C-alpha positions in Angstrom: -0.1 0.2 0.3 2.9 2.4 0.8 4.0 2.0 -2.8 0.8 2.9 -4.2 0.9 6.0 -1.9 4.4 6.9 -3.3 3.6 6.4 -7.0 0.5 8.1 -7.1 2.2 11.1 -5.3 4.4 11.0 -8.8 1.2 10.0 -10.9 -1.9 11.5 -9.2 -3.8 10.7 -12.5 -2.7 7.2 -13.6 -6.2 5.2 -13.3 -4.2 1.8 -13.4 -2.6 2.5 -10.2 -6.0 4.0 -8.8 -7.5 0.6 -9.7 -4.9 -1.4 -8.1 -4.7 0.4 -5.0 -8.4 0.0 -5.1 -8.5 -3.8 -5.3 -5.6 -3.9 -2.4 -8.0 -1.4 -0.2 -10.9 -4.1 -0.8 -8.9 -6.9 0.4 -8.0 -5.1 3.3 -11.6 -4.7 4.4 -11.4 -0.6 3.7 -14.2 -0.6 1.2 -15.1 3.1 1.1 -11.4 4.0 0.6 -11.6 1.4 -2.3 -14.8 2.9 -3.4 -13.0 6.2 -3.8 -10.3 5.3 -5.8 -12.2 3.3 -8.5 -14.7 6.3 -8.9 -11.7 8.4 -9.1 -10.3 5.9 -12.0 -13.4 5.6 -13.9 -13.3 9.4 -14.2 -10.0 9.6 -15.3 -10.6 6.7 -17.8 -14.3 6.1 -18.7 -13.4 3.7 -21.2 -10.8 1.6 -19.0 -12.1 -2.0 -18.6 -9.9 -2.6 -15.6 -11.6 0.4 -13.9 -15.0 -0.4 -14.7 -14.7 -4.0 -13.8 -12.8 -2.8 -10.2 -15.6 -0.6 -9.6 -17.8 -3.7 -10.2 -16.3 -5.6 -7.9 -16.2 -2.8 -4.7 -19.8 -2.4 -5.6 -20.8 -5.9 -5.4 -18.4 -6.5 -2.3 -20.2 -3.4 -0.8 -23.5 -4.8 -1.5 -24.5 -2.1 -4.1 -25.7 -4.4 -6.6 -27.3 -2.3 -9.1 -24.0 -0.4 -9.7 -22.4 -3.3 -9.7 -24.4 -4.7 -12.5 -24.0 -1.5 -14.4 -20.1 -0.9 -13.6 -19.6 -5.0 -14.7 -21.7 -4.3 -17.8 -19.7 -1.3 -18.6 -16.6 -3.4 -18.3 -17.9 -5.9 -20.6 -19.0 -3.5 -22.9 -15.4 -1.7 -23.0 -14.0 -5.1 -23.5 -16.1 -5.7 -26.2 -15.4 -2.2 -28.0 -11.7 -3.4 -27.7 -12.8 -7.0 -29.6 -11.9 -9.0 -26.4 -14.5 -11.2 -24.3 -14.0 -10.6 -20.5 -15.3 -13.8 -19.0 -14.0 -12.6 -15.3 -16.4 -10.0 -15.7 -19.3 -11.9 -16.8 -18.7 -14.2 -14.4 -19.3 -11.9 -11.4 -22.0 -10.3 -13.0 -23.6 -13.3 -13.2 -23.0 -13.8 -9.5 -24.7 -10.6 -8.7 -27.5 -11.0 -11.1 -28.3 -14.7 -9.3 -27.8 -12.7 -5.6 -30.5 -10.3 -6.9 -32.9 -13.0 -7.7 -32.8 -12.3 -11.8 -32.3 -15.8 -12.3 -32.8 -16.0 -16.3 -30.3 -13.3 -16.6 -27.9 -15.0 -14.0 -28.8 -18.2 -16.0 -27.5 -16.7 -19.3 -24.7 -14.9 -18.0 -23.1 -18.1 -16.4 -23.8 -19.7 -19.7 -22.0 -17.2 -21.7 -19.2 -17.0 -19.2 -18.9 -20.9 -19.8 -18.6 -20.4 -23.7 -15.9 -17.8 -23.4 -13.8 -19.4 -20.8 -13.7 -22.8 -22.1 -10.3 -22.6 -23.4 -8.6 -20.3 -20.8 -7.1 -22.7 -17.8 -6.5 -19.9 -15.5 -10.0 -19.3 -15.1 -10.6 -23.2 -14.3 -11.9 -22.6 -10.5 -14.4 -20.1 -11.7 -15.3 -22.8 -14.5 -16.0 -25.0 -11.5 -17.8 -22.5 -9.4 -20.2 -21.4 -12.5 -21.0 -24.9 -13.2 -22.1 -25.6 -9.9 -24.3 -22.1 -9.5 -25.7 -23.2 -13.1 -26.7 -26.5 -11.7 -28.4 -24.8 -8.3 -30.0 -22.0 -10.5 -31.4 -24.8 -12.7 -32.7 -26.8 -10.0 -34.7 -24.0 -8.3 -37.9 -22.9 -9.3 -38.9 -19.5 -9.8 -41.7 -18.4 -7.4 -42.7 -16.1 -10.7 -43.1 -18.7 -13.1 
């Protein structure tokens, strides 16, 4: 954290440094400080995939599901604009949708995540978790059907 402080004194407008520090702060349980950093990062770099992703993760961890959905969706759109899928963002989006009870949207997001992640061994743990969550969601009956 001290290294981030030193670097940000030199380059206070470095959105990626702010993103990295926000994740560190989040891991330390300092959610309010993490939120401030990701808000600043998205202001500085409104098209940054990582800034929107981090903003979504911080929001999700803070229980701000609507903002998490908006930010993760923005991360996916920014990645798409670059011609790249972003399965990690899709996985977390699916989780937030499931937590909000948006079952159909969560199912679709998990399915799409599995398609995007199929050849990426770095996502194997998330693939296993997504398969388990997908099975759980498929077995639940919606009270709104």
